[in-house]
C-alpha positions as CSV (number, residue, x, y, z in Angstrom):
1,X,41.7,-28.9,71.5
2,X,42.5,-26.0,69.8
3,X,44.5,-23.2,71.2
4,X,44.9,-19.6,70.0
5,X,47.1,-16.6,70.7
6,X,46.2,-13.4,70.0
7,X,48.9,-10.4,70.1
8,X,50.7,-7.6,67.8
9,X,53.2,-9.7,66.0
10,X,55.7,-7.2,65.4
11,X,56.3,-6.8,69.1
12,X,57.8,-10.6,69.3
13,X,56.2,-11.9,72.5
14,X,53.4,-13.3,70.8
15,X,55.5,-15.5,68.5
16,X,58.1,-16.2,71.4
17,X,55.7,-17.2,73.7
18,X,53.7,-19.8,71.0
19,X,57.1,-21.2,70.5
20,X,57.8,-21.8,73.9
21,X,54.4,-22.8,74.3
22,X,55.2,-25.4,72.0
23,X,58.1,-27.1,73.4
24,X,56.4,-27.0,76.4
25,X,53.7,-28.8,74.8
26,X,56.1,-31.2,73.2
27,X,57.9,-32.2,76.8
28,X,54.4,-32.8,78.6
29,X,53.0,-35.3,75.9
30,X,49.5,-33.4,75.3
31,X,49.4,-34.9,71.9
32,X,46.0,-33.8,70.9
33,X,46.3,-30.1,71.2
34,X,46.4,-27.5,68.1
35,X,48.3,-24.2,68.3
36,X,47.3,-21.3,66.2
37,X,48.6,-17.8,66.4
38,X,46.4,-14.6,65.2
39,X,48.3,-11.2,64.7
40,X,45.6,-8.5,65.7
41,X,47.0,-6.1,62.8
42,X,46.0,-9.0,60.5
43,X,42.8,-9.7,61.7
44,X,41.7,-6.0,61.4
45,X,40.9,-2.6,62.9
46,X,39.5,-1.8,66.2
47,X,35.7,-0.9,65.3
48,X,36.1,-2.5,61.7
49,X,33.6,-5.1,60.3
50,X,36.5,-7.1,59.2
51,X,37.5,-7.3,62.5
52,X,34.6,-8.8,63.8
53,X,34.1,-11.0,61.0
54,X,37.8,-12.7,61.1
55,X,37.1,-13.0,65.3
56,X,33.6,-14.6,64.7
57,X,35.2,-17.2,62.2
58,X,38.1,-18.3,64.6
59,X,35.4,-18.9,67.5
60,X,33.2,-21.0,65.0
61,X,36.5,-22.9,63.8
62,X,36.5,-24.6,67.6
63,X,38.6,-22.6,69.2
64,X,38.6,-23.6,73.0
65,X,41.0,-21.0,74.8
66,X,42.1,-17.6,73.4
67,X,45.2,-16.6,74.9
68,X,45.8,-12.7,74.5
69,X,49.2,-10.9,75.4
70,X,47.6,-7.6,75.9
71,X,44.6,-6.3,78.2
72,X,43.5,-4.4,75.8
73,X,43.4,-7.1,73.5
74,X,41.2,-9.3,75.9
75,X,38.6,-6.2,76.1
76,X,38.4,-5.8,72.4
77,X,37.8,-9.3,71.7
78,X,34.6,-9.2,74.2
79,X,33.3,-6.1,72.2
80,X,32.9,-8.3,68.7
81,X,32.6,-12.1,70.3
82,X,29.1,-13.3,71.7
83,X,29.1,-13.1,75.7
84,X,29.5,-17.0,76.0
85,X,32.7,-17.8,74.6
86,X,33.9,-15.1,76.8
87,X,35.4,-17.7,79.3
88,X,37.6,-18.8,76.6
89,X,39.5,-15.6,76.5
90,X,42.5,-15.5,78.9
91,X,45.3,-13.0,79.5
92,X,48.8,-14.1,79.4
93,X,49.6,-12.4,82.2
94,X,47.5,-13.7,84.4
95,X,48.1,-17.1,83.6
96,X,51.9,-16.4,84.4
97,X,50.7,-15.2,87.9
98,X,49.0,-18.5,88.7
99,X,50.0,-20.9,91.1
100,X,52.7,-18.2,92.4
101,X,52.9,-15.0,94.6
102,X,53.6,-12.2,92.6
103,X,56.9,-10.1,94.1
104,X,55.4,-6.3,94.2
105,X,58.0,-4.3,93.4
106,X,58.3,-1.1,95.2
107,X,58.0,0.9,92.2
108,X,56.2,0.4,89.0
109,X,59.1,-1.3,87.1
110,X,59.5,-5.0,87.3
111,X,63.0,-5.2,85.7
112,X,64.9,-6.4,88.7
113,X,62.5,-9.3,89.7
114,X,62.0,-11.5,86.5
115,X,62.8,-11.4,83.6
116,X,60.6,-11.9,80.1
117,X,61.7,-15.2,79.6
118,X,61.1,-16.6,82.8
119,X,57.6,-14.7,82.7
120,X,56.4,-16.6,79.6
121,X,58.3,-19.7,80.9
122,X,56.4,-19.7,83.7
123,X,52.9,-18.6,81.7
124,X,53.6,-21.2,79.4
125,X,53.8,-24.2,82.3
126,X,50.8,-23.3,84.0
127,X,49.1,-23.4,80.5
128,X,50.1,-26.7,80.1
129,X,48.9,-27.7,83.7
130,X,45.3,-25.8,82.7
131,X,45.3,-28.4,80.0
132,X,45.7,-31.5,81.6
133,X,43.2,-30.5,84.1
134,X,40.5,-29.2,81.3
135,X,41.4,-32.6,79.3
136,X,40.5,-34.9,82.2
137,X,37.8,-33.0,83.3
138,X,36.7,-33.2,79.8
139,X,37.1,-37.0,79.4
140,X,35.4,-38.1,83.2
141,X,32.0,-37.2,81.9
142,X,32.2,-39.6,78.8
143,X,33.7,-42.0,81.1
144,X,30.5,-42.1,83.1
145,X,28.1,-41.3,80.7
146,X,29.7,-45.2,79.0
147,X,29.3,-46.9,81.8
């Protein structure tokens, strides 16, 4: 299983999330998971052939899950990746909200409710749980076909 985190490295959230995810991955004893990071700035500029070629290469290397940090990154990736692979792209913010009722503040600012670290921790934990389910579902058909 291969997971790719995509974001802007200069923002810091990308590398912090990757590090926290690797820690949770180690704690969960999921050994067959590869984790990689891609900085959007290194992939190429939006609308450029370099970006399109880099994304096609990434998907061709067998990436199972692509986690993007920002909504615009998900929208951009869907412009360059084949439609059949769109289901591999997940917004990290959506992963953070799974299995929890998100508290909605009375204004647009979220600072009083949860820190960024708590959100990253929840998101990484939810992603680990999804991986366990995905791996179980993937192994079940293999076990049935060998019977």
